[in-house]
N, C-alpha and C positions, 0 to 999 in steps of 0.2 A: 594390423595383425591382431589375432586373438591372443589372449593371455590366460594361461592356466596356472593354478596353484596346486601343488601336490601335498597331500596330507602328511604332517609329521607325526608318526605314530608315538613319538615320545610324549606328546601332549596328553595322552590318555592317563598319565599319572596324576593329572589334576582332576580327573573325574569326568563323568559324562556331561555335566553342565558346561565345562570348559570346551569340550568338543563342539557342542551345539553353538556356543558363543563364537568359537573360531570359524566354523563353517558359515554361520550367518554373517559374520564380519567380512569374510572373503567375498560373499555375494554382495554385501552392501558396498564394499569398496569398488566393485565393478568388474571383477574377474569374470571371464566368459565360461570357465570350466573349473570344476573341482575334481581332483583325481586321487587315487590311492594305488600304490603298488602292492604286489601280492607275494606272500609266502605263507604256507600253512605250518611248516615246521622247519627248523634249521639244524643242520648236523654238527655235532661236536667233532673236533679234530681227533682222528684216530688213525692208526697205522693202515695204510692202503687207501685212504681217502684223500682226494686231491685237496690242496689248500683252498680255503674258502675266503671270500672277501669280507664277510661279516661275522661277528661273533654269534655263537649258537644261542645266546641268551638275549639277542636283540628283540625288544618287545614289539610285536606286530599284531594289530587287530585284523580279523578276517575281512577281506576287501568288500565283498558283496553285502555283508551285514552292516559294515560301516557306512556304505553308500545308502542303505535303507534308512539308517539313522539320520544321515545328512539330508535325505529327501524330505524328512519330516521337519527339519530345521530351516528349510529354504523353500523358495517358490519359483525361481527363474533360472538359476545358474545350471549349466550343463553338468552332468555327473558321469564319471567314467573310471575305468581301470587303466592303469599304466604301469605294467600290463598284468592281466590275469594269465597265469600259467595254465592254459586251457587243457592240454592233453593229460594232465595229471588228475583231471576231474571227468566224471561221466557227462557227456554233452547233453543228455536228456535232462538231468538235474540242473545243469547250468542254464539250459534253455528255459526251464520253469522259473528259476531264480531271477534270471534277467528279465523275463516277461513280467514277473511280478514287480520288479523294481521299476520297469518302464511304466507299468500301470500306476503304481503308487506315486511316482514322480511326475505324472502327467506328460509322459513322452520325452523326458529329458536325458535318457540314458545313451551313452556311447560305450561300446565294449572294446577296450583295447586288449589284445591277446598276444601271447608269445609262447615259445616252446620251453623256455626256462633253461637252466644250466645245472641244477643241483640233482644229481642222480640219486643221492640218499633220500631226498624228499619224495621222488617218484617211488622208490622202494617202500617207504613208509606208508604210501597211499595205495600200494599194490598195483601200480601202473608201469608199463614197460618203457623205460627211458629211451632205449635205442630205436624205438618205433614212433617216437613222438611227432616227427614231421608228417608222416603219413596219417597218423591219428588226427593231427591238427586239420589237415585238409578235409578229412572225412567229417570231423566234428562240425566244421563251419557249415557244410551242406546240410548236415543233420539238424542243426539248430534252426537254420533258415526254414526247413520243412516244418518243424514244430511251431514256429511263429506264424507261418503263412497258410499251411494246408489244413483243410477241414478234417481230412483223414490222412494219416501219415503212414506211408509204406516205404520202408527204407531197408535196403539189403547191402550193407557195406562189408568191408573186410573186418572191421572191428565192432561195428554197431548195427543193430537191426531193430526194426519195429514193423508190425503188421496190423493194419486197420486200427490205428490208435489215434486218439484225439487229445489235444492239450488246449484247454480253455481257461480263462478268457484269453483272446488274442491281445497282444500288447498294442498300445496306441500307435506305435510306429510299424506294426506288423512285421513282415519279413524284412523290412527295410531298416530295422535297427542298425545304426552304423557300426561296422566292425573295422577297427583300425589295427594294423599289424605292426608289432615291434620287432626289432632285430635287423641286422645288416648282412646276414648271410645271403648267398645267392637265392636260397629257397625262400627266405623271408621276403626279399625284394620281389621275387616272382609272385608270391602269395598276395602281397599288398596290391600289386598291379592287376592280377587276374581275378581275385575274388574279394579284395578288401575295398573299403571306402576311404582309406587314408593310410599313411605310414608314420610311425612314431620312431624318431631317432632317439634311442633310449640310453645312450652311453655318454651323454654330454655332447656339446657341439663338435669338439674336435676340429679337424681340418675342414674348413668350409668348402674347399674345392673338391675334396673326396665326397663330402655329403651331397654337394650339388650333382656329382656323378651318380650317386645312389638314387637321387630323385629322378634323374633322367632315365635310369634303368627301370624304375617303377613305372614311369610313364610309357616307356617302350613296351613293357609287358602288358600294360593296359591296352595300348593300341593294337598289339598283336592279338589280343583276346577279343577285339571288336568293341572295346569300351572307350569311353571318352576320357582321356587323361586329364582334361581340365576339371572333371568332376571330383577328382581326388583331393584330399587334404593332406597337409604335411606339417608335423609338429616336432620341434626339437627341444630337448632339455637344455637349459642354459648351463647346467653343471652336472657332472655325474653324481650319483648318490655318494654322500660323504663316507670315506673309509678311514679306518683307524691308522692305516699305513700311508695316508696322504694328508699330512698336516696343512699343506698349502691350500688344499681344496676346502678346508674347514672354515676359512675366513673369506671365501669368495664374495659372499653377500655383504661383507663390510666394505667392499670396494665398488660402489655404484657405477663409477665410470667404466670399470671392467665388465660389469653386468650389461650395461648399455652397449658396449663395444661388441660383446658376444652376440647380443640380440640383433644388432645391426648386421653382423656377419651372417646370422641365420636368415635374415630377410633377404640379403643379397644372394644367398645360396638357393633361395626359392621356397623357403618355409613360409607358411602363412599363419603359424602359431608358434609360440614359445612357452615353455613351462618352467616355473620357479619351484625348486625343491625346498619346501618349507622346513624340512629337517636341517638343511644347510643354513637356513635363516636362524633356526634355533642354535646351531653350533656356532654361528657368528655372533651370538650374544643375546638374542631375543629369547630368554629362557622361560617365558610363560605365554599362555594363550593371548593375553592382552598385549604383551610386548611384540608377539608375532603379528598380530593384527596391525599394530602401528607400523612395524617394519615393512610388512607386505603392502600397506597403503602407500608408503613412501616410494617403494619400488614400482608399484603399479603406476603411480602418477608420473614418475620419471620415464618409464618405458612408454606410456601412452604419448607423452610429449615428444619423444624421440622417434617412435615408430609409426604413430598414427593409429587409428582404429577404423574397422570397416563398418 
């Protein structure tokens, strides 16, 4: 199985050098993938706004800029978003940013995308929250055109272009991997019909339920005339730590539990698992160097139990 490590945004408080050291350390340990999750802005609790799982002052670095910084600090590890809230951004700009990242990293980029959940964030960015599913489908096709076509002509419901060019093309061309996060019926359909993989983004949960989700993705792929065996499947080993879940904040202090969840993921059909390094931070590794050490210990234990491809 492949192993991914998700960036802990809290480490930015140590400064940019610590970020470079952490990312390079994750690569040196032997992780296959380095990823970051995405929010541009977080809403304060106000009347009429649904309760949110994270505090508004949670410190987050912008995902694509962080990955560009990580590309300069590494040379082999895969780089990706887990996940970028695609419909709250214009896909032409995202296509250019992603193409540039793929170029600067030597073709190491994987784009994980999702529709998101925070309506106030969409409002702040001037994008329609309740049309985000249709926008997502259209944005995927639009980005593929920018990455692969010499001249782009696109006439969609939300996005248009006429006789336009975007150069240089990324090393991976229109085949930059797009993995879809989320477990709604639409997300599973999207992963199977147009995605290159599925990201189980809420922690492992019930392995039987998730195995069923994997089967649904594969069924959608087959119905679309695609090879289900070509798709990848990655599970987070724990959900993002939340202030109302003290039990989840020490998950990575219990390596036997981490291994047990990873083995359940493998049994369910996942070929990759992701460690949330913010959880490692909350479990006691309160510096970049401490996280490197803890992530190294977890990596070695998981490799010994899961094997590697």
